[in-house]
Backbone as CSV, one residue per row, in Angstrom:
resi,resn,N_x,N_y,N_z,CA_x,CA_y,CA_z,C_x,C_y,C_z
1,MET,110.931,55.336,101.481,109.934,54.185,101.547,110.728,53.009,100.808
2,SER,110.705,51.744,101.391,111.360,50.710,100.724,110.413,50.060,99.577
3,LEU,111.044,49.096,98.812,110.460,48.296,97.707,109.346,47.454,98.293
4,ARG,109.619,47.014,99.465,108.624,46.063,100.196,107.515,47.058,100.747
5,HIS,107.444,48.042,100.954,106.325,48.863,101.234,105.617,49.269,100.046
6,LEU,106.290,49.594,99.008,105.553,49.930,97.808,104.866,48.896,97.132
7,VAL,105.245,47.670,97.303,104.527,46.488,96.816,103.515,46.078,97.791
8,SER,103.437,46.264,99.012,102.502,45.672,99.915,101.397,46.530,100.177
9,ILE,101.540,47.922,99.773,100.444,48.854,99.605,99.391,48.667,98.790
10,PRO,99.797,48.521,97.307,98.810,48.033,96.502,98.190,46.533,96.530
11,CYS,99.064,45.674,97.258,98.392,44.435,97.491,97.477,44.323,98.548
12,LEU,97.639,45.358,99.690,96.607,45.483,100.661,95.344,46.042,100.125
13,ALA,95.523,47.194,99.241,94.290,47.863,98.617,93.617,46.717,97.891
14,LEU,94.198,46.008,97.055,93.403,44.910,96.433,92.604,44.047,97.160
15,ALA,93.280,43.523,98.172,92.643,42.691,99.435,91.486,43.299,100.102
16,LEU,91.629,44.522,100.271,90.704,45.131,101.025,89.390,45.333,99.955
17,ALA,89.644,45.767,98.580,88.801,45.957,97.572,87.938,44.601,97.270
18,GLY,88.444,43.515,97.436,88.045,42.352,96.940,87.166,41.640,98.335
19,SER,87.203,42.269,99.354,86.732,41.594,100.467,85.200,41.778,100.554
20,PRO,84.408,41.046,101.246,83.022,41.288,101.350,82.647,42.584,102.119
21,ALA,81.553,43.145,102.213,81.340,44.193,103.033,81.286,43.816,104.375
22,LEU,81.448,44.895,105.097,81.664,44.640,106.478,80.289,44.424,107.189
23,ALA,80.074,43.683,108.416,78.737,43.397,108.893,78.227,44.596,109.430
24,GLN,76.984,44.641,109.577,76.204,45.726,110.200,76.657,45.730,111.526
25,SER,76.601,47.093,112.242,76.843,47.411,113.524,75.367,47.507,114.144
26,VAL,75.141,46.951,115.461,73.952,47.145,116.019,74.108,47.667,117.438
27,ALA,73.731,48.971,117.715,74.050,49.643,118.838,72.536,49.598,119.757
28,PRO,72.522,49.285,121.037,71.522,49.410,121.875,71.144,50.857,122.175
29,GLN,69.774,51.287,122.099,69.610,52.676,122.249,68.781,52.709,123.789
30,LYS,68.181,51.598,124.269,67.552,51.713,125.537,68.147,51.081,126.581
31,GLY,69.543,50.764,126.557,70.336,50.215,127.676,70.217,48.692,127.770
32,GLN,70.149,48.002,126.652,69.841,46.493,126.787,71.136,45.895,127.155
33,THR,71.104,44.928,127.723,72.275,44.096,128.373,72.834,43.548,127.048
34,PRO,74.152,43.092,127.084,74.718,42.089,126.059,73.917,40.963,125.727
35,GLU,73.483,40.355,126.689,72.756,39.079,126.631,71.330,39.269,125.968
36,GLN,70.533,40.214,126.343,69.225,40.555,125.580,69.779,41.037,124.254
37,GLN,70.829,41.967,124.026,71.060,42.174,122.631,71.388,40.935,121.724
38,GLN,71.932,39.704,122.196,72.286,38.752,121.519,71.044,38.035,120.968
39,LYS,70.222,38.011,122.132,68.855,37.386,122.072,67.822,38.062,121.002
40,ASP,67.941,39.181,121.169,67.078,39.985,120.053,67.730,39.922,118.793
41,ILE,69.073,39.877,118.526,69.635,39.686,117.178,69.191,38.378,116.739
42,GLY,69.390,37.505,117.574,68.923,36.116,116.919,67.588,36.002,116.736
43,GLU,66.715,36.554,117.271,65.334,36.467,117.027,64.961,37.259,115.739
44,CYS,65.403,38.393,115.629,65.309,39.117,114.383,65.999,38.567,113.080
45,GLN,67.128,37.878,113.369,67.628,37.084,112.125,66.814,35.889,111.808
46,ALA,66.281,35.386,112.717,65.071,34.023,112.421,63.922,34.622,111.822
47,SER,63.524,35.895,112.473,62.195,36.451,111.807,62.607,36.825,110.300
48,ALA,63.683,37.509,110.160,63.957,37.922,108.761,64.075,36.707,107.839
49,LYS,64.572,35.637,108.453,64.895,34.689,107.397,63.699,33.823,106.930
50,SER,62.674,33.958,108.020,61.379,33.193,107.616,60.608,34.087,106.853
51,SER,60.471,35.373,106.962,59.861,36.374,106.235,60.289,36.519,104.897
52,SER,61.757,36.314,104.546,62.181,36.669,103.210,62.570,35.481,102.518
53,GLY,62.749,34.385,103.294,63.349,33.031,102.573,64.667,33.140,102.208
54,TYR,65.392,34.161,102.786,66.768,34.217,102.419,67.578,33.627,103.861
55,ASP,68.570,33.036,103.457,69.479,32.519,104.594,70.837,33.049,104.353
56,PRO,71.191,34.011,104.938,72.741,34.530,104.776,73.692,33.574,105.002
57,ALA,73.593,32.670,105.771,74.778,31.591,105.948,74.779,30.773,104.764
58,ALA,73.655,30.308,104.422,73.477,29.350,103.134,73.904,30.069,101.941
59,ALA,73.717,31.519,101.696,74.059,32.126,100.531,75.622,32.427,100.678
60,ALA,76.186,32.677,101.798,77.688,32.611,101.967,78.471,31.563,101.558
61,ALA,77.829,30.174,102.014,78.286,28.818,101.716,78.312,28.581,100.257
62,ALA,77.172,28.976,99.584,76.933,28.643,98.239,78.056,28.997,97.288
63,THR,78.389,28.216,96.362,79.298,28.651,95.311,78.554,28.896,93.919
64,ASN,79.124,29.954,93.192,78.413,29.995,91.897,79.268,29.300,91.114
65,GLU,78.824,27.923,90.629,79.554,27.149,89.723,79.119,27.514,88.360
66,ARG,80.030,27.800,87.499,79.862,28.116,86.035,79.806,26.892,85.381
67,ASN,79.030,26.928,84.429,78.539,25.714,83.517,79.488,26.039,82.301
68,ALA,80.731,25.297,82.328,81.649,25.724,81.206,81.789,24.304,80.461
69,GLY,82.173,24.369,79.075,82.480,23.315,78.375,81.238,22.824,77.699
70,GLY,80.161,23.242,77.691,78.914,22.715,77.122,79.190,22.311,75.672
71,ARG,79.775,23.174,74.895,79.908,22.710,73.497,80.924,21.478,73.396
72,VAL,81.863,21.441,74.081,82.832,20.277,74.035,82.102,18.992,74.515
73,LYS,81.409,19.273,75.536,80.746,17.940,76.228,79.813,17.438,75.037
74,GLY,78.873,18.423,74.508,78.013,17.939,73.510,78.650,17.317,72.325
75,ALA,79.636,17.908,71.947,80.527,17.468,70.705,80.915,15.956,70.852
76,ALA,81.517,15.800,72.139,81.978,14.410,72.506,80.984,13.297,72.613
77,ALA,79.742,13.819,73.122,78.541,12.852,73.226,78.026,12.601,71.861
78,GLY,77.909,13.531,71.005,77.442,13.718,69.647,78.349,12.684,68.935
79,ALA,79.585,12.847,68.998,80.638,11.945,68.159,80.386,10.654,68.569
80,ALA,80.374,10.157,69.735,80.203,8.806,70.235,78.843,8.258,69.889
81,ALA,77.745,9.012,69.790,76.577,8.606,69.448,76.538,8.460,67.861
82,GLY,77.125,9.276,67.213,77.198,9.140,65.740,78.005,8.011,65.281
83,ALA,79.100,7.664,65.835,79.814,6.596,65.422,79.098,5.303,65.788
84,ALA,78.564,5.261,66.787,77.817,4.001,67.097,76.543,3.673,66.333
85,ALA,75.897,4.958,65.936,74.601,4.840,65.111,75.161,4.487,63.595
86,ALA,76.106,5.018,63.259,76.809,4.700,61.872,77.073,3.232,61.795
87,GLY,77.557,2.494,62.808,77.778,1.078,62.692,76.596,0.344,62.713
88,VAL,75.553,0.789,63.441,74.273,-0.028,63.432,73.459,0.282,62.182
89,ARG,73.330,1.330,61.660,72.748,1.731,60.344,73.502,0.841,59.246
90,GLY,74.893,0.998,59.332,75.494,0.276,58.190,75.217,-1.379,58.290
91,ARG,75.196,-1.791,59.424,74.975,-3.126,59.312,73.545,-3.681,58.912
92,GLN,72.554,-2.829,58.678,71.230,-2.964,58.194,71.266,-3.500,56.767
93,TYR,72.306,-3.064,56.103,72.308,-3.395,54.617,73.071,-4.696,54.368
94,ASP,72.603,-5.380,53.440,73.232,-6.724,53.335,74.805,-6.509,52.539
95,ALA,74.986,-5.334,51.939,76.064,-5.309,51.252,77.209,-4.633,52.193
96,TYR,76.841,-4.444,53.340,77.805,-3.728,54.312,78.862,-4.604,54.648
97,GLU,78.647,-5.934,54.658,79.776,-6.757,54.839,80.662,-6.957,53.727
98,ASP,80.190,-6.692,52.700,81.056,-6.718,51.315,82.087,-5.503,51.206
99,VAL,81.874,-4.463,51.975,82.537,-3.165,51.940,84.073,-3.417,52.744
100,SER,84.809,-2.710,52.185,86.224,-2.791,52.770,86.074,-2.045,54.293
101,ASP,86.921,-2.470,54.964,87.067,-1.931,56.452,87.435,-0.475,56.365
102,ASP,88.262,-0.094,55.283,88.386,1.392,55.367,87.326,2.140,54.966
103,ALA,86.446,1.668,54.048,85.037,2.330,53.763,84.121,2.454,54.924
104,LYS,84.182,1.346,55.725,83.157,1.278,56.837,83.642,2.343,57.789
105,GLN,85.018,2.396,58.020,85.643,3.422,59.105,85.320,4.683,58.471
106,GLU,85.396,4.934,57.310,85.077,6.513,56.762,83.706,6.775,57.014
107,TYR,82.669,5.904,56.597,81.432,6.032,56.948,81.059,6.527,58.428
108,ARG,81.633,5.671,59.390,81.490,5.995,60.632,82.222,7.331,61.201
109,GLN,83.272,7.609,60.599,83.759,8.894,60.899,83.094,10.081,60.320
110,GLU,82.444,10.016,59.064,81.502,10.960,58.735,80.241,11.175,59.638
111,ASN,79.665,10.036,59.967,78.422,10.165,60.859,78.921,10.749,62.154
112,ALA,80.167,10.255,62.644,80.496,11.067,64.076,80.716,12.407,63.824
113,LYS,81.238,12.969,62.799,81.499,14.488,62.653,79.905,15.248,62.607
114,ASP,79.110,14.606,61.779,77.957,15.252,61.877,77.166,15.304,63.133
115,ALA,77.289,14.044,63.796,76.510,14.153,65.259,77.350,14.964,66.100
116,ALA,78.811,15.142,65.930,79.558,16.009,66.855,79.216,17.361,66.476
117,ALA,79.043,17.829,65.521,78.453,19.267,65.121,77.166,19.482,65.870
118,ALA,76.329,18.480,65.588,74.948,18.585,66.231,74.981,18.712,67.733
119,GLY,75.845,17.744,68.286,76.086,17.848,69.876,76.664,19.046,70.407
120,ALA,77.587,19.841,69.547,78.105,21.071,69.905,77.040,21.991,69.930
121,ALA,76.100,21.968,69.028,75.117,23.135,68.914,74.095,22.839,70.364
122,VAL,73.856,21.649,70.287,72.919,21.445,71.500,73.479,21.617,72.860
123,GLY,74.861,21.247,72.850,75.699,21.663,73.988,75.649,23.206,74.372
124,ALA,75.949,23.889,73.303,76.101,25.238,73.516,74.745,26.015,73.832
125,ALA,73.451,25.294,73.324,72.264,25.939,73.829,71.824,25.654,75.195
126,LYS,72.426,24.510,75.550,72.335,24.102,76.998,73.002,24.942,77.940
127,GLN,74.216,25.268,77.590,75.234,26.273,78.419,74.414,27.526,78.322
128,ARG,74.032,28.042,77.205,73.264,29.307,77.374,72.109,29.370,78.292
129,GLN,71.343,28.200,78.255,70.299,28.033,78.976,70.554,27.967,80.483
130,ASP,71.569,27.438,80.916,72.039,27.389,82.152,72.742,28.772,82.739
131,ARG,73.333,29.386,81.863,73.626,30.608,82.176,72.626,31.819,82.633
132,ARG,71.605,31.553,81.688,70.202,32.512,81.887,69.803,32.148,83.285
133,ALA,69.453,30.737,83.630,68.919,30.244,84.812,69.741,30.858,85.875
134,GLY,71.152,30.833,85.799,72.102,31.375,86.754,71.703,32.800,87.133
135,ARG,71.651,33.617,86.156,71.502,34.943,86.322,70.132,35.142,86.920
136,ARG,68.980,34.465,86.511,67.657,34.729,87.235,67.935,34.255,88.863
137,ASP,68.583,33.220,89.014,68.887,32.779,90.347,69.514,34.037,91.339
138,GLU,70.496,34.479,90.650,71.253,35.814,91.288,70.257,36.813,91.507
139,ARG,69.573,37.134,90.588,68.591,38.309,90.624,67.560,38.031,91.785
140,ASP,67.136,36.821,91.795,66.175,36.273,92.983,66.771,36.326,94.296
141,GLN,68.165,35.994,94.398,68.778,35.958,95.682,69.068,37.341,96.027
142,GLU,69.330,38.301,95.135,69.543,39.842,95.569,68.187,40.454,96.112
143,ALA,67.094,39.997,95.473,65.822,40.674,95.886,65.538,40.049,97.549
144,LYS,65.703,38.650,97.610,65.532,38.218,99.008,66.444,38.742,99.949
145,LYS,67.655,38.945,99.498,68.665,39.502,100.490,68.032,41.069,100.915
146,GLY,67.680,41.784,100.007,67.183,43.152,100.118,65.909,42.935,101.298
147,ALA,65.084,42.137,100.898,63.931,41.802,101.905,64.186,41.376,103.351
148,TYR,65.397,40.474,103.338,66.034,40.200,104.565,66.621,41.346,105.340
149,ASP,67.418,42.155,104.654,67.955,43.366,105.466,66.989,44.228,105.953
150,GLN,65.948,44.505,105.202,64.973,45.290,105.487,64.185,44.797,106.685
151,SER,63.884,43.610,106.646,62.978,43.156,107.879,63.893,42.920,108.967
152,TYR,65.145,42.582,108.828,66.049,42.486,110.134,66.334,43.840,110.719
153,GLN,66.449,44.998,110.025,66.788,46.218,110.526,65.363,46.893,111.108
154,SER,64.243,46.508,110.517,63.070,46.832,111.100,62.787,46.243,112.456
155,CYS,63.207,44.807,112.395,62.768,44.058,113.745,63.687,44.947,114.976
156,LEU,65.054,45.143,114.477,65.769,45.501,115.584,65.577,46.866,115.990
157,SER,65.279,47.953,114.905,64.732,49.159,115.318,63.426,49.058,116.171
158,GLY,62.674,48.313,115.980,61.372,47.896,116.740,61.648,47.731,118.077
159,ARG,62.832,47.149,118.418,63.239,46.629,119.656,64.178,47.480,120.385
160,GLY,64.390,48.839,119.723,65.095,49.765,120.292,66.616,49.689,120.104
161,TYR,66.976,49.267,118.823,68.580,49.284,118.496,68.585,50.278,117.094
162,SER,69.961,50.810,117.102,70.347,51.513,116.035,70.948,50.640,115.190
163,VAL,70.794,50.485,113.728,71.420,49.582,113.108,71.967,50.334,111.850
164,THR,73.623,50.239,111.885,74.108,50.930,110.842,74.927,49.972,109.898
165,PRO,75.027,50.214,108.582,75.803,49.353,107.684,77.087,49.333,107.894
């Protein structure tokens, strides 16, 4: 066996393992015509979609976007807000104009650091909250998919078809 074959076999196995499950096969048991079979499949899909609230086409098209970078985004927003707030607060005092530019800069930087830390904490909390909501949505979709599959199979079985996964 050549090196090419040794490399292509594991690659093929990985490609097949990562691919989605194969579609269900529907076999007519009462001599239905291909046209009748297509009509019944379409009607059962529509019925299953309306009864379960699950749309396989929409679920396949949806991407699961991860909410990454919550801490960094929160820290950046917090730092910007802290620096701006420090400038505003500093100008409230009459003596602020008499302070050196270096002291003003240090004051703004300290406030920006504190606000960045708070922003990172808020961003992390928001990221965790979004992740939990994403997990709930995934569980809901799995339940709806199960209801869709059951409704679809029941509909086709009732019309005289054998459905195998």
